[in-house]
MARVOKOL-887480 format. One record per atom (N, C-alpha, C, CB): y, z, x. Coordinates in steps of 0.02 Angstrom, whole numbers, plus 50000, padded with zeros to 5 digits. Atoms other than C-alpha are relative to their C-alpha. Glycine has a CB too. Example, Ala and Ser with C-alpha at 12.3 -4.5 7.8 and 13.67 -1.06 7.14 Angstrom:
<nodes>
499415000050045497755039050615500605000050045500015006249950499414999749958499475035750684500555003749961500234992950020
</nodes>
This chain:
<nodes>
499884994349972544175440455014499825007649945500794998950023500264995650046543425456254931500645004649982499355004050031499584997550024544585466054822500055007250024499934998849939500174993849988545175484354843500165003249939500315002850057499894994850074545105498754714500285006350019499265002249958499984993249982545845514454707499495003349929500935003050006500424995950050544745527654601500015005349990499515000050004499824994750007545275541954547499835004649935500544999150010500234996950045544385556154449500385005049989499435001350009499604994750001545375570854389499465006249986500594998949946500504998449988544195584854413500345009149944499754998750096499504993850036545735599154333500544997749990500155006650038499225000749983547435596454278500285007549951500394990749967499854991850029548375613754286500634999649987499895006750051499345000750022550155605654267500194994349963500385000350050500105005750021550235593354141500864998050015499624999849921499295000549979552305592754197499914995750060500385007150016500045004049925551805586554371499734994749992499625002950057500435006750010550505574954305500494993249970499335002049939499525004550036551945566254202500484998950031500235001949943499214999949945553355567954342499444994550050500405011250054500555004449936551815558354464499994993649966499045003250015500065007950035551495544154329500584996649985499664999849933499425004250003553285540954307500274996050072500565004749974499845004549944553435536154490499474996050015500205003350059500465003749975551695530654528499874994349979499565002350000499885005950039551745517654403500344993750046500485002249938499645004849957553175507954476499664998950081500785002950005500375000449934552405512554651499394996250014499825005950015500575003350007550855504454610500044992149982499645003649951499825006750008551555489254537500324997250067500474999549941499415003549939552795485154687499464998650058500765006650036500694999749970550975489054781499714993749983499545006049975500495005250023550235474554701499275001049965499874996550057500614996050013548935485454612500225000249915499915008550050500085003650083548385480654413499805008149969499154992049985500464993850002547855498154327499564996749951500345007749975500605002150026546225493054255499695007249950499484997550071500304994150038545715510354173500575005750030499085001650021499644994849985546945525954144499845004849942500734998350011500124995150050546085540454043499424994549952500845003049959500485003350043545075534053892499365005249978499734993450040500714997150002543375537553843499544999050047499684998449950500215000349934542195542953976499345002449959500415004650069500744997050031540035544353929499695002750092499324991349946500444998449936539255552454088499205000250008500175006350018500804999449990537535551254159499895002850058499594993550000500274996449953536515559854280500325006150024499914996350046499514996049970537595571554388500695000049973500024998450063499415003050031539095563554303500375005449958499784993849954499654994350042540535575354226500414993949970500485007350045499555003750034541465567254097500875002150013499775000949926499374997949986543355567454176500434993749994500035003550069499515004049994544905558454165499754994450064500685004550013500225005349943544575541354275500764994149995499054995249971499545006350001545935529254342499694995750053500815001650016500215005349951545435513654413500544994850004499314996749980499485004949964546815501954506499614994750053500595005050047500205004649983546375485354558500584996950073499904996349933499595001749960547155476354712499774992750024500075005350051500175005749980546995459354783499574999450075500634996549998500634999149944546195466654954500135007950017500064994250082500054994349960545645482555041500595002150021499614999150052499474996749984547095482155133500775000349976499994998750050499414998750029548405480255010499965007549955500184993349955500164993850041547625495854905500105006450055499154999549965499824996149951547845505855072500625000350014499734998850049499364999249980549565501555109500505000349947500144995150042499704996550036550055506754950500115005049974500004998849979500064993750014549495521554946500445003050040499395002450005499724996749960550375525455114500884998849985499674997950067499335001350004552015516555044500335006149974500144994149959499454995050011553585527955046500095000949918500734997250038500104998150097553595526354840499515002549975499984994649951500674992950024551865533754817500045004950032499194998950010500274993549980551925546054931500495005349966499985000650084499494996450058553535551254832499705002149936500574995049977500274997550062552525552454681499385004550008499834994249958500534994949992551185561854767500225006750008499584998650055499644992949985552425575554819500135002449929500764999450047499844999550067552985574454627499045004949972500244989649963500644996650012551075578554583499905006250030499494996250021500044993349953550885592154728499335004249975500765005349990500604996450017549615605054650499884999649940499985006250016500065001050063549605599354482499434997749965500404996749988500795003550008547755590454482499775003150046499844991950008500534999349929546355593854575499654993049989499325007850000500335006450026545575575154582499684996950068500594994449962500425002549945544475565854685500244992349992499115001649991499475006049992545475551454747499564994850053500865003050038500415005449976544475536054823500424993950008499414998649954499925006949988545065518854904499334996750029500594999150049500645004150001543575507154895500094991250019499695001049921499835009450003543145487654936499564998249965499954995050068500445003650036542525478554819499424994350032500444996849957500655008149990541075464054833500334994149983499224999549939499805006050023541495447054839499484996749936500044995450065
</nodes>
């Protein structure tokens, strides 16, 4: 079964305090949903039309598990804390076998 991934790229961070509040809630929510954070920040080299932005990559055992973790009450609470503190591109994608 293909794994599921959250891919999140932060275009701007306008309120670091909201991001910190989100991180405090999101980490346990991701873990409870079966997610494993593979990338969080760190160095980025962008090519072609890419922009070097903060990137987060979370792995789940399946696409369905990734979707369910995003929809969970615990993660939704984290999103409320984040609110308009960042502008990000968030996707849930299915891996390949």
